[in-house]
C-alpha positions as CSV (number, residue, x, y, z in Angstrom):
1,M,128.0,-106.3,-2.3
2,E,128.4,-102.6,-1.6
3,K,131.6,-101.4,0.0
4,Y,131.5,-98.6,2.5
5,I,133.6,-97.3,5.4
6,F,132.3,-98.7,8.6
7,L,132.6,-96.2,11.4
8,G,130.9,-98.2,14.0
9,G,127.5,-96.4,13.7
10,G,126.4,-93.1,15.0
11,A,126.0,-94.1,18.6
12,F,129.6,-95.4,18.9
13,C,131.0,-92.4,17.0
14,G,129.1,-90.1,19.3
15,M,130.2,-91.7,22.5
16,L,133.9,-91.8,21.3
17,A,133.9,-88.1,20.2
18,G,132.1,-87.0,23.3
19,F,134.5,-88.8,25.6
20,L,137.5,-87.5,23.7
21,G,136.3,-83.9,23.5
22,C,135.6,-83.8,27.3
23,F,138.7,-85.7,28.3
24,L,141.1,-83.8,26.1
25,L,139.7,-80.4,27.0
26,R,139.9,-81.3,30.7
27,L,143.4,-82.6,30.3
28,Y,144.4,-79.4,28.5
29,T,143.0,-77.1,31.1
30,S,144.7,-79.1,33.9
31,L,148.1,-79.1,32.2
32,A,148.0,-75.5,31.0
33,D,146.5,-74.4,34.4
34,I,143.9,-72.2,32.7
35,T,140.3,-71.5,33.4
36,L,137.8,-71.5,30.5
37,P,134.6,-69.6,30.2
38,V,131.4,-71.4,31.4
39,Y,130.3,-72.0,27.8
40,L,133.5,-73.9,27.1
41,D,133.0,-76.3,30.0
42,P,134.4,-79.8,29.0
43,S,131.0,-81.4,29.6
44,I,129.3,-79.0,27.2
45,V,132.1,-79.4,24.6
46,G,131.8,-83.2,25.0
47,M,128.0,-83.0,24.4
48,V,128.5,-80.9,21.3
49,C,131.1,-83.3,19.9
50,N,128.8,-86.2,20.7
51,I,125.9,-84.8,18.8
52,I,128.0,-83.8,15.7
53,A,129.8,-87.1,15.6
54,M,126.5,-89.0,16.1
55,I,124.9,-87.2,13.1
56,I,128.0,-87.8,10.9
57,G,128.4,-91.4,12.0
58,T,124.7,-92.2,11.3
59,A,124.9,-90.5,7.9
60,L,128.0,-92.4,6.8
61,T,126.9,-95.9,7.9
62,K,124.3,-98.2,6.4
63,V,122.1,-100.8,8.2
64,T,122.7,-104.3,6.8
65,K,119.7,-106.6,6.1
66,E,120.7,-108.8,9.1
67,E,120.7,-105.7,11.4
68,Q,117.3,-104.6,10.0
69,A,115.8,-108.0,10.7
70,A,117.2,-108.0,14.2
71,R,115.7,-104.5,14.8
72,E,112.3,-105.6,13.6
73,V,112.3,-108.5,16.1
74,L,112.8,-105.9,18.9
75,F,109.5,-104.2,18.1
76,V,107.3,-107.4,18.3
77,I,105.3,-107.3,21.6
78,P,105.1,-110.8,23.1
79,S,101.6,-112.0,23.8
80,A,102.4,-112.4,27.5
81,E,103.0,-108.6,27.7
82,K,99.5,-107.8,26.2
83,N,97.8,-108.9,29.4
84,I,95.5,-106.0,30.5
85,A,95.6,-106.9,34.1
86,E,99.5,-106.8,34.1
87,I,99.4,-103.4,32.3
88,K,97.0,-102.0,35.0
89,K,99.3,-103.4,37.7
90,T,102.3,-101.8,36.2
91,L,100.5,-98.4,35.9
92,K,99.4,-98.7,39.5
93,Y,103.0,-99.2,40.7
94,S,104.2,-96.3,38.5
95,K,101.7,-94.0,40.1
96,W,102.6,-95.2,43.6
97,S,106.3,-94.5,42.8
98,A,105.5,-91.0,41.7
99,G,103.5,-90.5,44.9
100,M,106.2,-91.8,47.1
101,G,108.7,-89.5,45.4
102,A,106.5,-86.5,46.3
103,V,106.1,-87.8,49.9
104,I,109.9,-88.1,50.2
105,V,110.4,-84.6,48.9
106,I,108.0,-83.2,51.5
107,V,109.4,-85.2,54.3
108,L,113.0,-84.1,53.5
109,L,111.8,-80.5,53.2
110,F,110.3,-80.4,56.7
111,L,112.7,-82.7,58.5
112,W,116.0,-81.7,56.9
113,I,116.0,-78.5,54.9
114,V,113.7,-76.3,57.1
115,P,115.6,-77.3,60.3
116,Y,118.9,-76.7,58.6
117,Y,118.0,-73.2,57.5
118,M,116.4,-72.4,60.9
119,G,119.7,-73.3,62.5
120,L,121.7,-70.9,60.4
C-alpha cells in the first residue's frame, strides 16, 4: 500500500485557500484601514489562491480504486433517461425558459428602466 500525504483533494484545497486569501486580505485592509488597488481586490486574490491551491492539491493527491469505481458509476446513464420523448420535452422547456428570460428583460426595460431615466 502506497503512503502519501492526503491534502483533501484539489477542490477542498482550492476552496480553503480561496476563502483564507479573501478573508485574510479583507481583514487586513479593515484593521489597517488601507485601500488596495483594484487588481488586489480580496475577491481576485481569493480566486488566484483558489486556482493555485487547486492545481497543487490535485497534483499531490491520488485517486483510490474505490473512488475511481464510484466515479465510473456517476457516468452511467440510466435507461430511464434515454427516453427520446423526455429529452425533447426537456429541450422544449429549456427553450421556453430562455424565451421567458428575453421577455422579462424587454418588459423590465420598457416598464422600469425607460420610465426611470425619463423621470431624471
